[in-house]
N, C-alpha and C positions, 0 to 999 in steps of 0.2 A: 886199241881194241879192248873193250871191257871184258874181263874174264868171266867165263861161264862156269857154273857149278860142276859140270861134267868133267872139267879139267882139273878138279881138285878133290875128288871123292875117294873114299876108301872102297876098293873093289874086291879085296880078298876077304870075303865074309862067308859065314856058314849059317844055314837055317837049322835050328834045334828046337826041341820041345821044352816045356816049362820045367820038367823034372831032370833035365840035363845037369850034371854036377859041375861045380866050379873047378874041381880038381882036373876033370877031363878037358875043360876049356883052357886051363893053364897049360896042360900038356900040349894041346893043339897050337897054342900061341908059339910055343917053343919049337915044336917039330914041323909044323906046316906054315908058320908065319901068318896065321889067321889074325886079322886085325880087329874083327868084331863079330858078334853073333846076333842073328835075328831070331827072336823067340816067337814061335808060331804054334797054334793049336787049332786043328780043324780048318786049316787054310786061312786062318785069321792071324794077322800079326798083332801080338799083344805087348811087345817090348823089344828093346835093344840092349845088348850087353857090350860095353866098350872095353878096351884094354885097361883103362883106368879103373872101371868097375871090378874087373877080374883080379887085378893085382892087389886090390884093397880088401878083397873078400876072403872069408875062411874057406879052405878047400872042400869042406863038407857041406857047404851051402849048395842050393840048386839055383837054376837060372831064374825062376820065378821070384826068388828072394832078392836078387841083385840087379834085375833088369830095370831100364829106364822106360817108364810107360808114357812119359810126356814127350811125344814126338809128332811130327807132321810129315806131309809129303810135298815134294817140289819137282817141277819138270827139269830135266837135265839141261835145257837151254836157258834157264833162268840166270840172270846175272849174279855175280858174287855180291854186289851191293844190295840187291833185292833180298837175297838169302840172309844177309846181315840184318836187314830190317825185320824179316820174319822171326828171327831168333829173339829180337827185342820185343816185337809186338805180341808174340804168343808165349813168351817166357818159357821156351823149351831149350833142350840141349842137343837134340838130334833131329836131322831131316833125312828122310828116305828119298833118294833121288830116282825118279822114274824116267824111263825112256818113252818114246812115242807109243809103244805097244802096251804101256801100263806096267811093264815088268820093272821090279826094283833093280836098278843098275849099280847102285852104290850107296854109301852112307856118308853124310856130312855132319861133322860135330861142331859145336860152338868153338872148341879150341882151334880147329882148322881155320874157321872164319876169322877169329881174333888174330891168329898168326898172319893171315893174309892181309887183314886190315892194317896191321902194324907196318907192313911194307909200304903203305901209301901215306904214311905220316911224315910231314916235313920236320926234319930233326931240329931246326932252329926255332920255329914258332909252335910246334905241336899241332898245327892244323893239318887237315888232309890236303894232299896235292890235287892237281887239276882234274884227274879222272873222276874224283868224287863229285865235283860240281857238274860234270857232264851228266852223271846219273841223276843228281838232284833236280836239274832242269828238266830232264826227260820225265821224271816222276811227277813234277809239278804240272807240266803240260798235260800229262795223261790224266791226272786226278782232277785238275781244276780248269783245264783248257785255257789257262793263262799263266803268265810268268813275267817277272821283271828281272832282268840281269843287270846287276850293278857292277861295273868295272871300276875299281878304285886304284888310283895311281898316286904315289907320293910325289909332290912337286919338287923338282931339282934335287932328287935324292942322290944323284951322282956327285953333286957338289959337296954334299955332307960326307960321303965316303972319301973324297979327295982331300978335303980340308981337315976332317976330324979322324979319319981312319975307319977301316972296316969293322973293327970291334965296336966302336961307337955306333956305326950304322946298324950293325946286327942287334945291338941292345935296343935301339929305337924301334926296329921292326918287331922285336919281341913284345915291347910295351904296346905298340900300336895294335898288334894282332889281338892281345888280351882286351884292349879297350873296345875294339870292333866287335869281338865275340860278346862281350858284356852288353853291348848296345843293340844286338840283333837277336838276343835270346827269344826263342819261341816264334820268331817271324820269318826265319829262313835258314839256309845253310851257307857255309862260307869255306873257301879254300885259299891257300896261298898259291896264286897262279904262276908266279915266277918273280924273282928279284924283289922289287918293292911294289908288286902288283897283287891285288886281292880281288876275288870275285864272290859276290853274294847272289844267291838265287832265292827269290821270294814269290809267293803267290798273291801278295797284296795287290790291290788295284793300282792303277796308274797314279792317281792323286796321292794315295797314302805312301806309295813308294818314293815319290818325290819328297814328301815331308820327312820320311826316314832319312833319305840321302842328305837333305838340308841339315837335319839334326846331327848327322855324323860329321859333316864338314865343319859345323860350328863347334862341336865338341872337341874335335882334333885341334882346331885353331886356337881354342882357349886353354889348351893343356901344355905344360912344359914337360918335355920328354928327357930322356937320359942325357946327363951332362948339361942340363938346363937349356936344351936346344928346342926351339919351336919349329914345327913343321906345318904344312898344309897339304890337303889332298884334293884331287879333282876326281869327279865321278861321272862316268858315262852310263846312261841307262838305256837299255833296249827293252821295250815293252811288247809282249806278245799277248794279243787278245784276239784270236782268230778262231773260227770254227774248224780247227784242224784235228785230225785223229792220228797224226804220225809225229814221230820225233826220232831222230837218229844222230849218230855222231857227226855226220856231214852237215846237217842243218844246224845243230847246236854249235858246232865250231864256227860256222858263218855268223850266227847270232852273237856269240861271244866276241868275235872279231869286230862286229858292228858296234858293240858296246865299247870295245877298246878304242876304236876310232873316235867315238863320241867323247871319251875321256880326254883324248888329245885336244879336241875342240874346246872342251870345258876349261882347259888350262888358260885359255885366252879370254874367258868370261869372268866378270866380276864375282858372280855367285858360285863359280867353280863347278857348275852343274850343267849337263846337256842331255836332253832326252831325245831319243830317236825311235822310230817305229820299226817293227819287224816285218811290215807288209812287203817291202821290196824283196827281202830275202825269201820269205815264204812263197811269194808269187813266182819267183824265179825257179824254185825247186818243185812247187806243186804241179 
């Protein structure tokens, strides 16, 4: 289940005026555990003062001097990943989280989002884990009404672990992940799905996706990895190009699984590549 912003917001806040003194805010943080302040005049929200703003400010300053005026609003049921995108897209540090009635329910800071994002990073490769790719695929379908899932599997990786040891295997995965990232910049998102498996989500059309996959296979095959070991990869592609207006964890999981099965079939092909359509999955769920 992808986390919603309502599950991670600061809820112990107070609404104050622009002339409210920093000294008073500092006292309230200590006595009432207030986490942040909404600065409002004539029922209009003009800024937010966070704990970080307060502890760094001189006690004689007022709220108007220290408040963050670069903020935006977000619905409480928005996913954590979408909130992360908004912080980057709008270059803001604060999101005010509204409930269905339009009332501000809580406050979300960039620091909270970054802390949560760090929990989803694979410690070995530095890539995001699988939850991130679920969001990326959903986003791609929503924005472009198409997506290609590339499921990448290292051939015979278990043999490398057995013959050379897990340290060697880990170093190969680190090098492989960096190489994959460098080759898909600006065309998609990627995660370490598990073990020696990686998943790429891209909104490229079917033909271009195949060309990218072929290029990845050739690039990996031509490189010598850690301890001068050569590896190869197999890629299963599941292409979505339907007039659909829905995407959820259930359908995305099935689509990734279809790409995974395609990667298994690709292992037995000379070109190490196998493309399948998403039609069967979509028609079963629709």
